[in-house]
C-alpha positions, 0 to 999 in steps of 0.5 A: 488507400484501402477502405476501412474495414467495418465491423458489424454489430450483429447477433453473432457477435454477442457472447455469453460467457460462463461464470468460470470463463467470465472470472478468468477473463475479467479477473479484475472485477473480482480480485482487483489487480493481479500482480507479482505478490510484491504489493500488499493488495495483489491478487494472490493475497485476495485469494488467501483472504476470501477463503479465510473469511469463511473461517472468520464468518464461522468464528464470528457466529461462535463456531471454531476458535482456530484457523490454520494457514500454511503456504509452501512455494505456490500451494496454500492450505487453510483449515477452519474448525467451523460447522463445515459446509453442508455435505450435499452442497460442497461442490456447488459452494465453490464452483456455482456463482451466487450460491452460499449461506451468506445471504441468510442472516439466520446463518450469518448475521455479520458476514464479510463474504455477501456476494457469493463469489469468494471461493469460486473465484479462488477455484477459477483462478487455481490450477489446482483446487481442493475442498473437504468439508468435515461434518459430524463424522462424514466428509466430502471432498472435491478436487478441481483443475482451472475451476473444473471439477475432476474428483469427488469422493465422500466417506467417514471421518475422525476429523472435528468439523470444519473446512479444509481448502488447498489451492495453487494460484494460475501462473497464466493469470498471476504470471511470476508471483511469489508469496511474501510473508510480511504481507500475509503476517500483516493481514493475519494480525489484522484478523487477530486484532478484530477477533479476541480469542481467535488463534490463527497459526501460520506456518507454525507461528500463532497470531492471537489477541486479546485487547482488540483495536487497543493492542493494534494501536499500541503494536502497529506504529513505532511513533511515540504516543503522546498519551495512552490510547483511548478505547471503546468496543461493544457488540457492533462498533470498536474505536481506539485512538491517540496522537503522535508527533507525526505530521500526518494522520493514520487510520485502520478501518475494518467492516465485519473483520475485514480491512478496508484499506481504502476506507469508506463511510465508516472512516470518514463518519470516525474523522468527523465524529472525532472532531465533534467529540473533541470540540464538544468536550473542549467547548472549542471550535478546533479545525479538523486539520489541528485535531487530526494532525498526528492522530492515530485511530482505528475503527471497526464496525459490524453491519448486516448488509455492508455494501462495498464498492468492489468484490475485493471489499476495500471500501464501504459504501453504505452512506445511510449509516454516516450521520448516526455513526458521526453522532455515536462516535462523537458522544463515545469520544466525549465520554472517553475524554471526560473519564480519562482527564489526564489523557484529555489534557495532554490531547487538548494540549497537543491540539492547541500547540498544533494550532499555534504552530499552524498560525506561525506556519501560515505567516511563514507560507505567505512569506515564502509565496510573496518571495517566489512571486517576486522571483518569478511567476514560474517555478525557475528550476522546473521544465514542465511537460504538457500533460498533468497526472489527474488522481481523480479520474486516473488520467495521464498515469505515464507522467514523470518528473525527473529530480536531477542534480545540477545543470549538467545532468538536467541538460542530457534529459532535457534535449532527449526527454518527451516533452508530453509527459516528461518533466525535469526539476533541477537541484542546486547542490545538495538539498537540505537535510529535513531530519528532525526539522519542523514543517516550517523548514519546507517554506524557509528553504526556496529550493524545497518549497519550489519542488513542493510547489512543482509537484503541487502537494503542499496540502495533500496528494489530490493534486499531485502533477506527476504520477512518477517522481523519479530520482536521477542522481549521479551513481557516485557518493555525492549522488547517492547522498542527494538520493538519500536526502531527497528520500528523507524529505519525502518520508518526513513530510509526504510519506503517502507519496512513497506508500502509494508507489509514486516515488522511484529511482532512475537506474542508469548504466554504470558501464559501456561495453563496445567494440566497432560492431557492438555496444552493450550498457551495463548496470552492475559489475556482473553485467559488464563481466558477461558483456566482456565475455560476450564481445570478447578481446579488444572491448573498450570499457567506459565507466560512467560516474555522472549522468552529464557524462552520458550523451543525449543520444545515449540517454534517450534510450535510458528514460524511454518507456521501453527501456527505462529501469526504475526501482521502486522506493517501498516501505516494507515490514514494520519497521519504524520509519522515524527510528530509522531516518533518525539513526541514518539521517539524524544528529547522532553522528558518533552512533553511526560512525560506530555502526559503520566501523563494526559493519564495514566490509572491505572490498578485496579489490581495493586492498 
């Protein structure tokens, strides 16, 4: 055996990267995930946000009430009407790290962009970047390619003050990307909610709001509100809240106009202050679970020195403000309830009903646990794997559980799975349609209860045992129905599992086209036609209807890391989940029948 090569740690191994090289080499440090644009937090949207944030900061300081945003294919243009970058520092502000006015409280008191990185990262990660500052009748324009200055000019202008930026993200960094207008519109709506009187134009559409977080709570969720939202706002704090009949709680949190999707200190303080304020008002000792079930709330704060846990600013880390903010929110909530006795009465009634249902549910839970113990110490329908997902440490991300229909399909997967990372849960027939049912249904139905136990999501997702929850059903009408029933189950009771991207669908081949020399698996009729053209005359075509028809040897390829095809179950747009589920899965059969008859498209091959 050849001796192992030694890698010596010497002076010549030490590297010093320029700011530009560091941004391009360690992109995740600056913009988080790169992504294709399919996800709301993908890097291309962070680039847009970093530039818009500068215009928002100008508006907060009282300069400019309009921002124009345009996106055409891969070219983004953003024009604010603030003071404009000082002309002698235009190049430095977009290319030299730790350069900017955000460090100066006299210029920006409540800034989001405190790190001096934003537009520098945009510049470094763009094939084309142009900045033009208009200031008191003069302008300076600079053009860059991959962060390197290629042209600079200055002159006179009739344009109003402000800054214009245009850029195209680098496809070498972001691969095959595409901007999703829905994701951009959502970000711009948040900016509008938080900055009353600011007008944002995006590709000709105006985003403008006067009611602040009150409008956000009214508009963003389509779930029926139990009482009109309560609202408070001053210079540094704004909150709004109401309750819905949902089982989960939902919050929107912001710092200096920045949407903090991962929350942070301000959000945890809001949740605790809400509980204290309601208990102070009612002179009760309601539990946090009872108070917060169904809460729809929003909080926005302004800080002089926010500390974010990453450059993407998704989570606030200022721990020193927690106790004061809890006390302040508690006092505000109690005052709001005293001033709105009708709303307060409905809120307290909602909490008391939740408390009563939770006590009833606890007795149902106890019976369900005793029943399951008497059947088996283990979950009978679960064939577990060796490793389990650790959500806190982000370990074992490759873990998967296949939810299959019947023993036949499960048998194919069991005999060819990777027992280290792939588990199987076998459904017995059609699962329960949980649409319009209460949470106690989860405990009264053995199959649903065992699935919930197997995933370990009874209380929350903190202990989810598998990173990928995969629906593996047959490619026929019954299989699609079972798939819809399972998606309904997760959306009704475990919506966050779907929102966080854990729920997926296993795509299995519909056809096998082969001759003596070659075998091609096809996932659509289009792929089948291409395979037929490739193989030619004498091809044998097999139509797979059920997973059990596929041999374990063949199935091994379909669930291997390299060849497995998965479709993400995703929640996109602003559609109401409750309304969609009620229409398609609820007790309104006549309405569905009429919809099908009005929209039925006949297949020519069937006629």
